[in-house]
PAMARGU-178186 format. One line per field, with one value per residue: residue number from 1; x, y, z of N, C-alpha, C in turn; residue in one letter. Coordinates in steps of 0.05 Angstrom, whole numbers, plus 5000, padded with zeros to 4 digits. Layout:
k <- c(NUM,...) $
nx <- c(X,...) $
ny <- c(Y,...) $
nz <- c(Z,...) $
cax <- c(X,...) $
cay <- c(Y,...) $
caz <- c(Z,...) $
cx <- c(X,...) $
cy <- c(Y,...) $
cz <- c(Z,...) $
r <- c(A,...) $
This chain:
k <- c(1,2,3,4,5,6,7,8,9,10,11,12,13,14,15,16,17,18,19,20,21,22,23,24,25,26,27,28,29,30,31,32,33,34,35,36,37,38,39,40,41,42,43,44,45,46,47,48,49,50,51,52,53,54,55,56,57,58,59,60,61,62,63,64,65,66,67,68,69,70,71,72,73,74,75,76,77,78,79,80,81,82,83,84,85,86,87,88,89,90,91,92,93,94,95,96,97,98,99,100,101,102,103,104,105,106,107,108,109,110,111,112,113,114,115,116,117,118,119,120,121,122,123,124,125,126,127,128,129,130,131,132,133,134,135,136,137,138,139,140,141,142,143,144,145,146,147,148,149,150,151,152,153,154,155,156,157,158,159,160,161,162,163,164,165,166,167,168,169,170,171,172,173,174,175,176,177,178,179,180,181,182,183,184,185,186,187,188,189,190,191,192,193,194,195,196,197,198,199,200,201,202,203,204,205,206,207,208,209,210,211,212,213,214,215,216,217,218,219,220,221,222,223,224,225,226,227,228,229,230,231) $
nx <- c(4995,4932,4870,4818,4765,4752,4764,4753,4724,4737,4716,4722,4675,4664,4644,4642,4639,4674,4728,4721,4694,4735,4772,4747,4742,4796,4816,4789,4738,4693,4628,4623,4651,4650,4628,4643,4623,4644,4622,4614,4568,4512,4495,4513,4477,4506,4539,4500,4480,4526,4531,4485,4494,4538,4514,4478,4515,4538,4495,4485,4530,4532,4555,4561,4513,4532,4549,4529,4560,4549,4586,4587,4619,4663,4692,4757,4763,4711,4694,4732,4719,4668,4683,4718,4685,4656,4698,4724,4690,4696,4719,4787,4836,4837,4819,4828,4808,4821,4810,4771,4724,4718,4777,4787,4756,4781,4830,4812,4789,4833,4867,4836,4838,4894,4903,4873,4892,4887,4905,4922,4913,4922,4900,4912,4896,4926,4896,4870,4902,4919,4903,4953,4985,4977,4983,5006,4996,5018,5009,5060,5092,5078,5088,5142,5165,5146,5154,5194,5260,5304,5366,5411,5394,5384,5435,5458,5427,5439,5493,5489,5463,5502,5540,5525,5513,5545,5569,5549,5593,5627,5594,5590,5642,5649,5609,5621,5593,5566,5563,5516,5482,5478,5452,5403,5382,5379,5340,5293,5295,5288,5235,5209,5216,5262,5313,5347,5373,5424,5454,5504,5536,5502,5498,5482,5433,5404,5334,5290,5256,5286,5329,5301,5283,5329,5347,5306,5313,5364,5354,5325,5361,5404,5454,5499,5529,5600,5631,5642,5692,5699,5740) $
ny <- c(5060,5036,5067,5032,5042,5085,5070,5053,5002,4970,4932,4888,4853,4787,4723,4701,4710,4696,4714,4766,4762,4738,4779,4821,4798,4788,4839,4859,4887,4939,4962,5016,5021,5036,4995,4981,4954,4940,4924,4892,4918,4893,4857,4790,4727,4696,4736,4768,4731,4726,4776,4781,4741,4765,4811,4787,4765,4811,4835,4796,4798,4848,4889,4947,4951,4929,4971,4971,4985,4990,4985,4999,4963,4994,5050,5067,5117,5133,5091,5098,5148,5137,5100,5133,5174,5151,5132,5179,5200,5170,5155,5158,5113,5074,5008,4957,4899,4868,4819,4794,4794,4826,4834,4885,4917,4912,4936,4989,5004,5000,5038,5084,5084,5092,5141,5175,5205,5190,5153,5084,5013,4958,4895,4835,4771,4723,4685,4620,4610,4607,4648,4660,4672,4724,4790,4850,4920,4982,5052,5076,5045,5061,5115,5116,5100,5139,5189,5245,5249,5296,5318,5310,5272,5231,5218,5199,5154,5125,5114,5082,5038,5019,5007,4966,4960,5000,5053,5109,5147,5131,5143,5198,5213,5198,5227,5277,5305,5327,5285,5293,5315,5272,5235,5260,5256,5201,5189,5206,5175,5126,5130,5128,5076,5060,5050,5011,4999,4960,4918,4929,4974,5002,4992,5009,4990,4981,4976,4930,4963,5009,4994,4984,5034,5063,5032,5041,5095,5094,5067,5105,5146,5121,5116,5111,5142,5145,5088,5088,5072,5042,5060) $
nz <- c(5292,5272,5278,5289,5299,5268,5217,5148,5108,5047,4993,4936,4900,4881,4865,4914,4986,5026,5035,5049,5099,5129,5127,5155,5204,5218,5221,5262,5259,5276,5301,5286,5238,5169,5115,5052,4990,4927,4862,4799,4752,4715,4776,4783,4794,4831,4855,4879,4917,4948,4969,4999,5038,5063,5084,5120,5156,5178,5203,5240,5272,5292,5263,5219,5166,5102,5045,4980,4921,4855,4796,4728,4677,4633,4600,4626,4654,4667,4701,4741,4762,4784,4826,4855,4873,4915,4949,4963,5001,5046,5114,5134,5163,5102,5093,5052,5016,4958,4934,4906,4850,4783,4742,4719,4751,4800,4789,4778,4827,4861,4839,4849,4904,4916,4895,4926,4967,5018,5078,5073,5070,5030,5012,4976,4957,4920,4867,4880,4924,4994,5055,5076,5034,5020,4992,5015,5010,5027,5042,5047,5012,4960,4964,4974,4926,4890,4908,4898,4913,4944,4915,4948,4986,4950,4932,4979,4988,4942,4953,4997,4975,4940,4976,5019,5089,5106,5151,5191,5201,5157,5114,5120,5111,5056,5029,5043,5083,5147,5204,5233,5195,5159,5194,5200,5148,5142,5179,5153,5107,5129,5147,5100,5089,5060,5076,5127,5194,5226,5276,5328,5314,5283,5227,5160,5114,5049,5037,5001,4972,4972,4940,4893,4881,4869,4826,4788,4780,4758,4710,4683,4678,4657,4681,4736,4795,4802,4831,4901,4943,5008,5061) $
cax <- c(4972,4908,4846,4799,4739,4747,4772,4731,4731,4729,4720,4712,4661,4660,4624,4643,4643,4690,4750,4711,4689,4761,4786,4733,4749,4825,4821,4772,4720,4674,4602,4625,4665,4635,4637,4633,4629,4641,4617,4608,4539,4494,4503,4506,4462,4526,4546,4477,4480,4549,4526,4464,4508,4554,4496,4468,4537,4542,4472,4486,4553,4529,4570,4545,4506,4550,4538,4535,4565,4553,4600,4585,4644,4663,4719,4771,4758,4684,4693,4749,4703,4648,4695,4730,4664,4651,4721,4730,4672,4701,4738,4811,4849,4822,4828,4816,4816,4812,4816,4749,4714,4732,4804,4786,4744,4803,4849,4800,4787,4860,4875,4820,4848,4921,4902,4853,4906,4882,4922,4909,4926,4908,4908,4904,4904,4927,4877,4876,4921,4907,4908,4981,4999,4967,5001,4998,5006,5013,5013,5088,5102,5075,5101,5171,5172,5137,5163,5219,5279,5324,5391,5429,5384,5387,5464,5463,5414,5456,5517,5481,5456,5526,5557,5507,5528,5560,5563,5546,5620,5636,5577,5597,5668,5646,5593,5632,5573,5570,5548,5490,5467,5472,5433,5377,5373,5372,5313,5272,5297,5275,5206,5199,5222,5282,5337,5345,5400,5426,5478,5513,5547,5481,5504,5459,5428,5380,5312,5284,5245,5309,5344,5285,5281,5353,5348,5289,5326,5385,5342,5316,5385,5424,5479,5502,5554,5624,5631,5660,5702,5700,5766) $
cay <- c(5042,5044,5072,5017,5055,5105,5059,5046,4978,4970,4904,4883,4829,4768,4703,4691,4731,4685,4731,4790,4754,4733,4806,4836,4785,4792,4868,4865,4908,4949,4972,5042,5021,5033,4972,4987,4932,4948,4901,4899,4920,4885,4835,4762,4714,4688,4760,4774,4713,4732,4801,4775,4727,4785,4828,4771,4763,4838,4839,4777,4805,4875,4908,4963,4937,4937,4988,4960,5004,4976,5001,4986,4962,5013,5062,5068,5141,5133,5072,5109,5169,5125,5090,5155,5190,5138,5130,5205,5207,5152,5161,5143,5099,5056,4980,4944,4872,4868,4792,4784,4813,4827,4847,4913,4930,4913,4957,5014,5010,5004,5065,5103,5086,5103,5169,5189,5222,5180,5131,5060,4986,4941,4866,4819,4743,4711,4664,4592,4609,4613,4675,4664,4682,4750,4812,4874,4944,5005,5080,5082,5032,5077,5141,5113,5099,5161,5215,5255,5256,5318,5308,5302,5247,5210,5210,5183,5129,5110,5105,5058,5015,5009,4997,4957,4955,5025,5066,5139,5160,5125,5157,5226,5217,5195,5248,5303,5318,5322,5261,5302,5317,5244,5223,5273,5245,5173,5188,5209,5152,5103,5134,5119,5047,5057,5039,5000,4997,4934,4914,4948,4998,5014,4990,5018,4974,4989,4956,4923,4987,5027,4984,4987,5063,5071,5018,5055,5120,5088,5059,5130,5164,5104,5119,5113,5156,5127,5073,5098,5051,5048,5054) $
caz <- c(5300,5259,5296,5274,5302,5246,5192,5129,5095,5018,4982,4909,4903,4858,4870,4942,5006,5047,5040,5064,5127,5141,5132,5176,5229,5225,5227,5285,5251,5297,5291,5273,5212,5144,5099,5024,4972,4898,4845,4771,4746,4735,4792,4775,4815,4851,4870,4896,4939,4965,4984,5018,5059,5078,5099,5143,5175,5191,5221,5263,5289,5301,5247,5201,5142,5079,5025,4954,4899,4829,4776,4703,4663,4610,4598,4653,4668,4678,4723,4762,4773,4801,4849,4870,4887,4940,4966,4973,5023,5068,5133,5133,5141,5086,5094,5028,5006,4931,4926,4890,4829,4756,4744,4713,4774,4820,4779,4781,4856,4872,4830,4864,4931,4919,4887,4942,4986,5045,5087,5066,5069,5010,5013,4953,4959,4893,4862,4887,4946,5020,5065,5083,5012,5013,4986,5029,4999,5043,5032,5045,4989,4937,4968,4972,4898,4872,4919,4887,4934,4937,4904,4970,4997,4931,4933,5003,4984,4921,4966,5014,4957,4929,4997,5041,5114,5111,5176,5188,5197,5130,5096,5123,5097,5029,5018,5054,5099,5175,5214,5240,5170,5151,5211,5195,5123,5147,5193,5132,5089,5145,5148,5073,5087,5040,5089,5154,5208,5241,5291,5349,5302,5267,5199,5144,5091,5034,5036,4973,4961,4967,4917,4869,4874,4855,4801,4769,4773,4741,4684,4671,4671,4645,4693,4767,4802,4804,4857,4921,4961,5037,5072) $
cx <- c(4946,4885,4823,4771,4731,4753,4748,4741,4720,4735,4710,4700,4659,4638,4622,4649,4662,4714,4744,4706,4715,4774,4772,4740,4779,4832,4804,4754,4700,4649,4604,4639,4646,4645,4626,4642,4624,4640,4610,4578,4533,4505,4495,4490,4481,4534,4524,4475,4502,4544,4505,4476,4525,4537,4485,4490,4540,4520,4476,4510,4552,4545,4551,4538,4523,4535,4547,4537,4569,4565,4599,4610,4642,4691,4730,4764,4732,4682,4709,4733,4682,4660,4706,4708,4657,4674,4728,4713,4678,4721,4764,4818,4830,4835,4815,4826,4803,4816,4793,4741,4730,4758,4803,4775,4766,4822,4838,4797,4813,4870,4861,4830,4875,4922,4884,4867,4902,4902,4907,4926,4909,4919,4897,4914,4904,4907,4887,4898,4907,4914,4937,4997,4992,4989,4990,5012,4999,5019,5043,5102,5102,5089,5132,5180,5166,5147,5191,5238,5297,5350,5409,5420,5388,5416,5470,5451,5430,5480,5512,5476,5482,5544,5540,5523,5546,5552,5560,5573,5629,5620,5585,5623,5665,5631,5601,5609,5578,5554,5520,5471,5459,5451,5405,5365,5364,5345,5290,5272,5284,5245,5194,5205,5243,5309,5330,5372,5400,5453,5484,5524,5527,5489,5480,5457,5404,5358,5307,5273,5266,5324,5328,5283,5306,5356,5330,5300,5349,5376,5335,5341,5406,5452,5478,5527,5577,5623,5651,5668,5702,5727,5763) $
cy <- c(5052,5046,5057,5029,5073,5093,5052,5022,4979,4942,4904,4855,4814,4750,4694,4713,4721,4704,4756,4784,4751,4761,4821,4824,4790,4821,4878,4890,4914,4960,4999,5044,5019,5010,4976,4964,4942,4924,4910,4898,4910,4861,4808,4749,4705,4713,4769,4757,4719,4756,4798,4760,4746,4802,4813,4769,4788,4842,4822,4785,4833,4896,4925,4947,4946,4952,4976,4983,4988,4995,4986,4986,4979,5024,5067,5095,5143,5115,5085,5132,5158,5114,5112,5170,5178,5138,5157,5213,5189,5163,5145,5134,5080,5028,4965,4916,4869,4840,4780,4803,4812,4842,4877,4929,4932,4935,4985,5022,5015,5031,5087,5107,5099,5132,5187,5209,5212,5158,5105,5035,4970,4913,4852,4790,4731,4688,4637,4589,4617,4641,4681,4675,4710,4770,4837,4899,4967,5031,5084,5069,5050,5103,5139,5112,5123,5187,5221,5263,5278,5304,5296,5275,5224,5200,5193,5154,5113,5099,5081,5034,5003,4998,4988,4952,4979,5037,5096,5153,5156,5141,5188,5232,5217,5218,5276,5320,5311,5297,5268,5304,5290,5231,5234,5260,5216,5171,5190,5186,5126,5106,5125,5090,5042,5046,5029,5000,4972,4934,4935,4975,5011,5015,4995,5000,4984,4968,4949,4947,5007,5020,4989,5017,5072,5057,5031,5081,5116,5080,5085,5145,5148,5108,5119,5129,5135,5114,5085,5077,5061,5040,5043) $
cz <- c(5287,5280,5283,5277,5280,5218,5174,5114,5066,5008,4954,4910,4878,4864,4899,4962,5029,5054,5054,5093,5142,5146,5153,5204,5238,5232,5251,5280,5274,5286,5277,5246,5189,5127,5070,5006,4944,4881,4817,4766,4718,4751,4781,4799,4839,4868,4888,4922,4959,4981,5005,5043,5076,5095,5124,5165,5191,5211,5246,5282,5299,5286,5230,5176,5119,5059,4999,4933,4874,4808,4748,4688,4637,4608,4625,4668,4681,4703,4747,4777,4793,4827,4867,4886,4913,4959,4978,4996,5047,5088,5130,5161,5127,5088,5072,5024,4978,4919,4909,4867,4803,4759,4738,4736,4796,4813,4784,4810,4869,4863,4845,4892,4934,4910,4904,4962,5015,5052,5082,5070,5050,5011,4987,4957,4931,4891,4868,4909,4973,5030,5071,5060,5005,5009,5001,5017,5016,5030,5027,5022,4965,4939,4965,4943,4881,4883,4908,4909,4925,4930,4925,4982,4976,4929,4956,4999,4963,4935,4983,4997,4947,4951,5022,5066,5121,5138,5172,5185,5168,5110,5096,5108,5066,5016,5026,5067,5128,5183,5223,5217,5158,5167,5206,5168,5126,5161,5172,5114,5103,5145,5121,5068,5064,5051,5117,5167,5224,5256,5312,5338,5283,5237,5183,5118,5075,5037,5006,4958,4954,4942,4891,4860,4860,4827,4779,4761,4754,4712,4669,4661,4656,4656,4723,4772,4804,4831,4875,4940,4989,5047,5100) $
r <- c(M,I,A,R,A,L,A,S,F,I,F,T,L,G,F,H,E,D,F,I,L,R,R,L,A,S,E,R,A,Q,P,G,N,R,I,V,V,M,A,A,K,P,L,T,G,A,S,K,G,A,F,Q,N,L,T,A,Y,C,V,R,T,G,L,S,E,P,E,L,I,E,I,A,P,G,D,F,T,T,M,L,Q,A,A,S,E,T,I,D,R,L,E,E,P,L,I,A,D,L,S,G,G,M,R,I,L,V,V,V,V,Y,T,A,I,I,T,S,G,K,R,Y,R,V,Y,I,V,P,E,A,Q,D,Q,S,A,Q,I,E,I,E,T,T,H,I,E,A,L,T,K,E,L,P,E,E,K,T,K,I,L,E,T,I,V,R,N,P,G,I,T,I,P,Q,L,A,R,I,T,K,K,S,E,K,T,I,A,N,H,L,T,E,L,K,K,L,N,L,V,I,T,R,G,K,T,N,N,I,Y,P,T,K,L,G,E,L,K,I,K,R,K,T,T,K,T,Q,R,L,P,E,S,T,G,I,E) $
């Protein structure tokens, strides 16, 4: 559960502030939350108007006044440094909505967030779509795909991907590990959102992230272990 009293909000600003107001309302922002708005430098007239409207909203509702960080478009590293200097000073968790602003700015701010080492949630609403079409990206999504799994866990995940619905006793028999060892590995794989269990017998299934992780590993190595049938 996110402690919203400590959360910091980050937004990329384009010509409109509507998505920012919706996000602040849906996340129940509180007066103690910092609100940081990043925009391309120099600000356009429309962006200035949007920021003024946002400031007026925050004053009217008792929220902290938003902080404007202008980032001049240029080489990626310089822009990333500018965004990171601000993000590194913010309290976590970070709640970001990057639905506005220049695409390069969105990429830079997103990169600064996921490399900050802080807990985060990032939302992006595709252009010309409503809030229900938003994409949500969490810390665990990136960690699940980038964290290097030990060989034993990888083999267990591979077996689950190849045999969706497998049970702990079946996994133990195939991998020649104890059921307790399998259960311990499954706990960690669940935390990374790589597997889930269903049904009265706790059948184990890979999540889409789990399937993707093994698929990417297979692409790199160009091979998978021999298929193991379940008796």
